[in-house]
C-alpha positions as CSV (number, residue, x, y, z in Angstrom):
1,X,141.4,73.1,38.8
2,X,139.3,73.6,41.9
3,X,139.1,70.7,44.3
4,X,135.9,69.4,45.8
5,X,135.2,70.5,49.4
6,X,132.7,69.5,52.0
7,X,131.2,72.9,53.0
8,X,130.4,73.0,56.7
9,X,129.6,76.7,57.1
10,X,126.2,78.4,57.3
11,X,126.1,78.7,53.6
12,X,126.6,78.1,50.7
13,X,126.1,74.4,51.0
14,X,127.1,71.6,48.7
15,X,124.3,71.4,46.1
16,X,122.5,68.2,45.5
17,X,123.7,66.1,42.5
18,X,120.4,66.6,40.6
19,X,120.7,70.3,41.2
20,X,124.2,70.3,39.6
21,X,122.9,68.3,36.7
22,X,120.0,70.8,36.2
23,X,122.5,73.7,36.0
24,X,123.8,72.1,32.8
25,X,120.5,71.9,31.0
26,X,120.3,73.5,27.5
27,X,119.7,77.2,27.7
28,X,116.2,78.5,26.9
29,X,115.0,82.1,26.5
30,X,113.3,83.7,29.4
31,X,110.0,84.0,27.4
32,X,110.3,80.5,25.9
33,X,107.0,78.6,26.7
34,X,108.9,75.6,27.9
35,X,110.8,77.7,30.4
36,X,107.7,79.4,31.6
37,X,106.2,76.0,32.5
38,X,109.3,75.4,34.6
39,X,109.0,78.8,36.2
40,X,105.3,78.3,37.0
41,X,106.1,74.9,38.6
42,X,108.9,76.4,40.6
43,X,106.6,79.1,42.0
44,X,104.1,76.4,43.0
45,X,106.8,74.3,44.7
46,X,107.8,77.4,46.7
47,X,104.3,77.7,48.0
48,X,104.6,74.2,49.3
49,X,107.9,74.9,51.0
50,X,106.7,78.1,52.5
51,X,103.4,76.4,53.4
52,X,101.3,79.1,51.9
53,X,98.6,79.6,49.3
54,X,99.8,83.1,48.4
55,X,99.5,83.8,44.7
56,X,102.4,86.3,44.9
57,X,105.1,83.7,45.6
58,X,108.2,83.8,43.4
59,X,112.0,83.6,43.2
60,X,113.7,87.0,43.2
61,X,116.8,87.2,41.0
62,X,119.5,87.8,43.6
63,X,120.7,86.3,46.9
64,X,118.9,86.5,50.3
65,X,119.8,90.1,50.8
66,X,117.9,91.0,47.6
67,X,115.0,89.2,49.1
68,X,115.3,91.3,52.2
69,X,115.3,94.5,50.2
70,X,112.4,93.4,48.1
71,X,110.5,92.5,51.2
72,X,110.9,96.0,52.7
73,X,111.1,98.4,49.7
74,X,107.8,97.4,48.2
75,X,105.7,98.1,51.4
76,X,107.6,100.6,53.5
77,X,106.6,104.3,53.0
78,X,108.6,107.2,54.6
79,X,107.4,107.6,58.2
80,X,106.0,104.1,58.6
81,X,106.5,102.8,62.1
82,X,108.4,99.5,61.9
83,X,109.2,97.2,64.9
84,X,112.3,95.1,64.3
85,X,113.6,92.3,66.6
86,X,117.4,92.3,66.7
87,X,119.5,89.5,68.1
88,X,122.1,89.0,65.4
89,X,123.7,90.4,62.2
90,X,120.7,90.0,60.0
91,X,118.3,91.7,62.4
92,X,120.8,94.6,62.3
93,X,120.7,94.5,58.5
94,X,116.9,94.7,58.6
95,X,117.1,97.9,60.6
96,X,119.5,99.4,58.0
97,X,117.3,98.4,55.1
98,X,114.1,99.7,56.7
99,X,115.7,103.0,57.6
100,X,116.9,103.4,54.0
101,X,113.3,103.1,53.0
102,X,112.4,106.0,55.4
103,X,110.9,103.9,58.2
104,X,110.8,105.0,61.8
105,X,112.3,101.9,63.4
106,X,111.7,100.7,67.0
107,X,114.3,98.1,67.9
108,X,113.6,95.2,70.3
109,X,117.1,93.9,71.2
110,X,118.1,90.6,72.7
111,X,121.6,89.5,73.4
112,X,123.2,87.8,70.5
113,X,122.9,84.0,71.0
114,X,119.6,84.3,72.9
115,X,116.1,84.3,71.3
116,X,113.8,87.3,71.1
117,X,110.9,87.6,73.6
118,X,107.7,87.6,71.5
119,X,105.9,89.6,74.2
120,X,108.5,92.3,74.1
121,X,108.3,92.5,70.3
122,X,104.5,92.8,70.5
123,X,104.7,95.5,73.3
124,X,107.2,97.6,71.5
125,X,104.7,99.8,69.6
126,X,100.9,99.9,69.8
127,X,100.2,100.4,66.1
128,X,103.1,99.5,63.9
129,X,102.8,99.2,60.1
130,X,105.2,96.3,60.1
131,X,106.8,93.9,62.6
132,X,109.9,92.2,61.4
133,X,112.3,89.6,62.7
134,X,114.6,86.8,61.6
135,X,113.2,83.3,62.1
136,X,116.6,81.6,62.3
137,X,119.5,84.0,62.8
138,X,122.3,82.8,60.6
139,X,125.0,84.7,62.6
140,X,124.2,82.8,65.9
141,X,122.1,79.8,65.0
142,X,119.3,81.0,67.3
143,X,115.6,80.3,66.3
144,X,113.1,83.0,67.2
145,X,109.5,82.0,67.9
146,X,107.4,83.6,65.2
147,X,104.0,82.0,65.7
148,X,103.0,83.9,68.9
149,X,103.8,87.2,67.2
150,X,101.7,86.3,64.2
151,X,98.8,85.2,66.4
152,X,98.7,88.5,68.4
153,X,100.0,91.2,66.0
154,X,97.9,94.4,66.0
155,X,95.2,94.9,63.4
156,X,96.8,96.3,60.3
157,X,100.3,95.3,61.1
158,X,102.2,93.1,58.6
159,X,104.5,90.4,59.9
160,X,107.7,90.3,57.9
161,X,110.1,87.3,58.5
162,X,113.6,86.4,57.3
163,X,113.6,82.7,56.5
164,X,116.9,82.4,54.7
165,X,118.4,79.8,57.1
166,X,115.2,78.2,58.2
167,X,113.4,77.3,55.0
168,X,113.4,73.6,54.3
169,X,115.5,73.1,57.4
170,X,113.1,73.5,60.3
171,X,109.3,73.9,60.6
172,X,108.0,76.9,58.7
173,X,104.3,77.7,58.3
174,X,103.7,81.0,56.6
175,X,99.9,80.8,56.5
176,X,99.5,79.0,59.9
177,X,101.7,81.5,61.7
178,X,100.2,84.6,60.3
179,X,103.3,85.7,58.3
180,X,102.5,88.3,55.6
181,X,105.9,88.6,54.0
182,X,108.7,86.0,54.0
183,X,111.9,85.7,52.1
184,X,114.6,83.1,51.9
185,X,117.7,82.1,50.0
186,X,118.5,79.1,47.9
187,X,122.0,78.4,49.2
188,X,121.3,76.8,52.6
189,X,118.8,74.0,53.3
190,X,117.3,74.1,49.8
191,X,120.6,72.7,48.6
192,X,120.9,75.0,45.6
193,X,123.7,77.5,44.8
194,X,123.3,81.1,45.8
195,X,121.5,83.3,43.4
196,X,117.8,83.3,44.0
197,X,115.7,84.6,46.9
198,X,112.3,82.9,47.3
199,X,109.7,85.5,48.4
200,X,106.0,85.3,49.3
201,X,103.5,88.1,50.0
202,X,100.1,87.6,51.5
203,X,97.1,89.3,50.0
204,X,97.1,91.9,52.8
205,X,100.8,92.7,52.1
206,X,100.1,92.8,48.4
207,X,97.4,95.5,49.0
208,X,100.1,97.6,50.7
209,X,102.6,97.5,47.8
210,X,103.5,101.1,47.0
211,X,102.9,102.6,43.6
212,X,106.5,103.3,42.7
213,X,109.1,101.6,45.0
214,X,112.5,103.3,45.1
215,X,114.0,100.2,43.5
216,X,113.1,99.5,39.8
217,X,114.8,96.2,39.8
218,X,113.0,94.9,42.9
219,X,109.6,96.4,42.0
220,X,107.3,93.5,42.8
221,X,104.4,94.7,40.7
222,X,106.6,94.5,37.6
223,X,108.4,91.3,38.6
224,X,105.2,89.5,39.3
225,X,103.8,90.5,36.0
226,X,106.6,88.4,34.4
227,X,107.2,85.6,36.9
228,X,103.6,84.8,37.7
229,X,101.7,86.3,34.8
230,X,98.0,86.3,35.3
231,X,98.2,84.4,38.5
232,X,100.5,86.5,40.6
233,X,100.9,89.5,38.5
234,X,97.4,90.9,38.6
235,X,96.0,89.4,35.5
236,X,96.7,89.6,31.8
237,X,99.6,88.4,29.7
238,X,103.2,88.2,31.1
239,X,105.3,91.3,30.7
240,X,109.0,91.3,30.4
241,X,110.9,92.9,33.3
242,X,114.4,91.5,33.3
243,X,116.3,88.5,32.0
244,X,115.6,85.7,34.5
245,X,118.6,83.6,35.6
246,X,117.5,80.6,33.6
247,X,119.9,78.0,34.9
248,X,119.3,79.0,38.5
249,X,115.5,78.5,38.0
250,X,116.3,75.0,36.6
251,X,118.4,74.3,39.6
252,X,115.7,75.4,42.1
253,X,113.1,73.5,40.2
254,X,115.2,70.3,40.5
């Protein structure tokens, strides 16, 4: 029998009691109309937490690292110039993921434990396809200033931000800060067990989604056709993609 513990690390956290209760709700099928109502409400609540009106806002089935891969793999084409701010472990992971997608990565490094310089990030490349950074670097606890980068990013550049640690914990304004792609995790300030990665794409980012990403499982065009149906999936009826983690959706909805 496992004993209760007060978790004081960077994540996972102790889930809220109502979240634990939601995990025990009766199981429904992933196409059950009652479940789809819960899924739609969950997507709308994520828009509120992200502070965005993006239609393409949904929970990815997987942890925050799945959110990171989904964020990159759907918009990065081989040869794309990508600027990545690195001042911790998860900035380093962004570099790895982007390179696996075929990106030409320009790093902007800061010493671990110190914030990135927004001016240095903006000056790193005159015409990048994507600028990426971590909002709150889990490995060090440092918050990076995103808003100045979003306000001055070059025309045509997408701003991609890791919000795994920051979402629901500190100020986050996706639309107000000019963020095009943001992903998070459920196991930190949202107070939910690990297993889902909230993700949001602006309309500009959505227009850049590649026709056939290298990942079938994280293909947003297919996922959105199920999770968001006509609203986020481009219109028409919902289409099955994969079996959603029903109980985790209940937990996030709670």
